C-alpha positions as CSV (number, residue, x, y, z in Angstrom):
1,M,-4.3,17.4,-8.0
2,R,-7.8,18.1,-9.3
3,S,-9.7,16.0,-6.8
4,P,-8.9,14.4,-3.4
5,H,-8.1,10.8,-4.3
6,V,-8.2,8.0,-1.8
7,V,-4.8,6.4,-2.4
8,V,-3.7,2.9,-1.4
9,V,0.1,2.7,-0.9
10,M,0.8,-0.9,-1.9
11,G,3.7,-3.3,-2.2
12,V,5.5,-6.1,-0.6
13,A,6.7,-5.9,3.0
14,G,9.7,-3.7,3.5
15,T,9.0,-1.3,0.6
16,G,8.2,1.6,3.0
17,K,4.4,1.7,3.0
18,T,4.3,2.8,6.6
19,T,7.0,5.5,6.0
20,I,5.8,6.8,2.6
21,G,2.1,6.7,3.4
22,P,2.1,9.4,6.1
23,L,4.5,11.5,4.1
24,L,2.3,11.3,1.0
25,A,-0.8,12.0,3.1
26,A,0.9,15.1,4.5
27,R,1.9,16.3,1.0
28,L,-1.6,15.8,-0.2
29,G,-3.2,17.3,2.9
30,V,-5.4,14.3,3.7
31,P,-5.5,11.8,6.6
32,Y,-3.4,8.6,6.7
33,A,-4.5,5.2,8.0
34,E,-2.1,2.4,8.7
35,G,-3.2,-0.7,7.0
36,D,-1.7,-3.0,9.6
37,D,-4.1,-1.5,12.2
38,F,-7.0,-3.1,10.3
39,H,-5.7,-6.7,10.8
40,P,-7.5,-8.9,13.2
41,E,-5.3,-10.1,16.1
42,A,-5.4,-13.7,14.6
43,N,-3.7,-12.4,11.4
44,I,-1.0,-10.6,13.4
45,A,-0.4,-13.7,15.4
46,K,-0.1,-15.8,12.3
47,M,2.4,-13.5,10.6
48,S,4.4,-13.1,13.8
49,A,4.8,-16.8,13.8
50,G,6.1,-16.7,10.2
51,V,3.0,-18.1,8.6
52,P,1.8,-16.3,5.5
53,L,-1.9,-15.2,5.4
54,D,-4.2,-16.9,3.0
55,D,-7.0,-15.3,1.1
56,A,-9.6,-16.2,3.8
57,D,-7.4,-14.4,6.4
58,R,-7.2,-11.3,4.2
59,R,-10.9,-10.9,3.4
60,P,-11.9,-9.2,6.7
61,W,-8.8,-7.0,6.6
62,L,-9.4,-5.9,3.0
63,D,-13.1,-5.3,3.8
64,A,-12.1,-3.1,6.8
65,I,-9.7,-1.1,4.6
66,G,-12.3,-0.8,1.9
67,A,-14.9,0.5,4.4
68,W,-12.4,3.2,5.5
69,A,-11.6,4.1,1.9
70,H,-15.3,4.3,1.1
71,G,-15.9,6.7,4.0
72,R,-13.1,8.9,2.6
73,A,-14.6,9.1,-1.0
74,G,-14.6,12.6,-2.2
75,L,-12.6,13.8,0.8
76,G,-9.3,12.0,0.1
77,G,-7.0,9.9,2.2
78,V,-4.0,7.6,2.1
79,V,-4.0,4.1,3.5
80,S,-1.2,1.5,3.4
81,C,-2.1,-2.0,2.3
82,S,0.1,-4.6,0.6
83,A,-2.7,-5.3,-2.0
84,L,-0.4,-7.9,-3.6
85,K,-3.0,-9.6,-5.8
86,R,-5.3,-8.1,-8.4
87,S,-8.2,-9.8,-6.7
88,Y,-7.4,-7.9,-3.5
89,R,-7.3,-4.6,-5.3
90,D,-10.6,-5.5,-7.1
91,R,-12.1,-6.2,-3.6
92,L,-10.9,-2.8,-2.4
93,R,-12.2,-1.0,-5.5
94,A,-15.6,-2.8,-5.1
95,A,-15.9,-1.1,-1.7
96,A,-14.4,2.2,-2.8
97,P,-14.6,2.5,-6.6
98,G,-12.4,5.7,-6.9
99,L,-9.3,4.2,-5.3
100,V,-5.9,5.0,-6.8
101,F,-2.9,2.8,-6.1
102,V,0.7,3.8,-5.5
103,H,2.7,0.6,-6.0
104,L,6.1,0.9,-4.2
105,T,8.5,-1.2,-6.2
106,G,12.1,-2.2,-5.6
107,D,14.8,-4.7,-5.9
108,R,14.5,-7.8,-3.7
109,D,18.0,-7.3,-2.1
110,L,17.3,-3.6,-1.3
111,I,13.9,-4.5,0.3
112,G,15.4,-7.4,2.2
113,D,18.2,-5.3,3.6
114,R,15.7,-2.6,4.7
115,M,13.6,-5.3,6.4
116,T,16.6,-6.6,8.4
117,H,17.0,-3.1,9.9
118,R,13.3,-2.6,10.9
119,Q,12.5,-2.6,14.6
120,G,9.3,-3.6,16.2
121,H,7.5,-4.9,13.2
122,F,5.6,-8.2,13.2
123,M,6.4,-9.3,9.6
124,P,9.6,-11.4,9.6
125,T,12.0,-11.1,6.7
126,A,11.5,-14.9,6.0
127,L,8.0,-14.0,4.5
128,L,9.5,-11.6,1.9
129,D,9.9,-14.4,-0.7
130,S,6.3,-15.4,-0.3
131,Q,5.3,-11.8,-0.8
132,F,7.2,-11.5,-4.0
133,A,5.8,-14.8,-5.2
134,T,2.3,-13.5,-4.5
135,L,2.8,-10.1,-6.0
136,Q,0.8,-9.2,-9.1
137,P,1.9,-5.8,-10.3
138,L,-0.7,-3.2,-11.3
139,G,-2.4,-4.0,-14.6
140,A,-2.5,-1.4,-17.3
141,D,-6.3,-1.1,-16.7
142,E,-5.8,-0.4,-12.9
143,P,-5.8,3.2,-11.7
144,G,-2.4,3.8,-10.2
145,V,1.3,4.3,-10.6
146,A,4.5,2.4,-9.8
147,V,7.1,4.3,-7.8
148,D,10.7,3.1,-7.2
149,V,11.7,2.9,-3.6
150,S,15.4,3.8,-4.1
151,G,16.5,7.0,-2.4
152,T,15.3,8.8,0.7
153,P,11.7,8.8,1.9
154,E,11.3,12.4,0.8
155,E,12.6,11.5,-2.8
156,I,10.2,8.6,-3.0
157,T,7.3,10.7,-1.8
158,G,8.2,13.4,-4.3
159,R,8.1,10.8,-7.1
160,A,4.7,9.5,-5.9
161,V,3.2,13.0,-5.8
162,A,4.6,13.7,-9.3
163,A,3.3,10.4,-10.7
164,L,-0.2,11.0,-9.2
165,G,-0.2,14.4,-10.7
166,E,0.5,12.8,-14.1
167,L,-2.3,10.4,-13.6
168,D,-4.6,13.4,-13.2
169,G,-3.3,14.9,-16.4
170,P,-1.2,17.9,-17.3
171,S,-3.8,20.4,-16.2
172,A,-3.7,19.2,-12.6
């Protein structure tokens, strides 16, 4: 890649953001930040209770991720963040204008199955439908790529690296 991007690995719960993010960061040679670590305790308690977050809940979380991404501008980095709505991605880009998104996409049944096998995560499977209902895929004018989550983590990461390379252009 020509320049060290700050990449947001986005998608609904269960797409593998926490698995793919560190693998992608390692492949790109940049640091990784877990988006869930930016949530205030009140947000984690709410989600753990099966209550979806509203936009007011998400603002301080998005601002904290945006601040981290801003600090990595020109240096590169990867952070996971669901970034389900265009307005959330716009808020992140307002803080860190050079952000690039990797949208992990997949079939509802595959993602639901993966969520049922996760251990130790606060997001219950019951919230998956609300996540899909909220999801606004990347617009054509948004800097980023969609990457299918079928296959192994290594295959998914490989597709993400290739797609990011294409985003940079053939001379990358």
